[in-house]
C-alpha positions, -999 to +999 in steps of 0.1 A: +000+000+000+015+033-011+008+059+016+017+095+019+019+096+057+024+134+056-011+138+040-023+142+076-006+164+103+013+152+134-016+164+157-038+139+139-014+112+148-013+125+183-050+118+185-044+081+182-008+077+196+008+082+230+034+109+238+062+083+236+059+084+198+067+121+195+102+135+194+112+163+218+097+196+206+131+213+208+141+194+177+124+218+153+124+231+117+156+251+110+141+273+083+108+290+078+078+274+060+095+240+058+072+215+041+060+184+059+080+153+051+075+116+057+094+084+050+112+055+065+139+063+090+176+055+083+192+057+118+226+070+127+243+067+161+271+092+166+298+096+193+302+128+212+320+154+191+323+131+161+302+130+129+319+103+108+288+081+106+266+110+096+288+117+066+288+079+058+250+077+060+244+102+032+259+076+008+243+045+023+207+057+031+183+048+003+165+074-018+132+083+000+146+078+035+148+103+063+181+102+081+175+102+119+205+110+141+214+107+177+241+134+179+247+126+216+252+163+224+250+197+208+286+209+212+296+204+175+278+205+142+272+171+127+264+183+091+267+214+069+256+227+036+276+203+014+264+172+033+228+184+029+233+191-008+247+156-014+218+140+006+193+160-014+209+150-047+207+113-036+170+116-030+171+117+008+140+135+021+155+153+051+173+150+084+160+147+120+190+155+142+192+153+180+220+178+179+231+208+158+241+216+122+257+245+105+254+265+072+217+269+078+214+297+052+227+274+025+204+247+037+174+271+035+184+282+000+184+246-012+151+240+006+164+208+022+143+199+053+163+197+085+148+194+120+175+199+147+181+215+181+198+245+166+228+258+147+264+259+157+294+268+134+321+244+147+322+209+131+330+177+149+357+152+140+356+120+119+371+092+139+344+071+156+328+041+138+294+026+146+270+004+127+244+023+107+207+015+107+206+003+143+181+012+170+188+047+184+171+072+208+164+105+191+147+133+211+136+108+238+121+083+214+133+049+203+137+048+165+144+018+144+154+019+108+123+015+087+100+032+112+079+059+095+088+095+103+062+122+099+077+157+105+060+191+101+059+224+119+038+209+147+062+182+156+078+148+147+060+115+150+076+081+149+053+054+136+065+018+143+070+001+109+049-029+120+018-008+126+024+023+106-004+016+081-030+009+108-020+040+127-023+061+095-057+047+088-070+053+124-056+088+124-070+096+090-105+083+099-106+104+130-093+135+111-119+129+083-147+126+108-138+159+125-133+176+092-168+166+081-183+184+112-194+220+112-180+241+140-215+241+156-216+203+155-180+201+169-189+226+197-220+207+207-201+174+209-172+191+227-194+208+252-211+175+262-177+159+267-164+188+288-195+188+310-191+151+316-154+155+323-161+183+348-186+161+367-161+133+369-133+156+380-156+172+407-166+137+419-203+143+411 
C-alpha cells in the first residue's frame, strides 16, 4: 500500500498515539515554512563530538529515506551545507537531528528539510565508527530503521514500521470525521464531553 503519511498532520497522529511516539519539541524546523516530510527512518548513532557516521550515512541511506540522528550532544555541528546538498541529490528527504548543524542559510536556500536542536558553526571530528541502521534514541524516542517518520511544523511523529499503516488509517479516519463536522456540531459534541469530564473531576 503506497501511503503519503504526511497527508495528515502530526496532531492527527497525536489523537491516536501516545506521547512516547513524539520527538522532543526542541528538535524543530531550521528554516521558515518548511514543508511536511514523511518516509522511512535511516538511523545514525554518533559519538560525542564526532560526525563520521553521519557523513557515511548520506551515501548509504536509500532514496526516499529520512536520516534520523542521535548526535549525543549539541557541542559540535554534525552536518553542513555540502552534506545536505549531497543528501538532497541522492533523494534523501531530510534530516532529523538530535544535535546541531551549520550552514543553515545554505540549507534554507536549497530547501532541504532539516529538523534539529539548533545551529552551531564548529564541526566535529571524523574518527568514531558505529553500525548504521541500528536502533537509536532521538529526542527521547526509540527509533528503528524503517519506522515511519512524519515531521511538520507541529512536531515529529515516529510510527513503528509494523503498525504504521494501521496508525495512519486510524488517524485519517478520525481526522476525516472531525473535518466533516461543522463548527457548531463540533462545539455541541465538545461541550457535552467537557461537561461530563467536569462532573467526573468534581466527583459528582
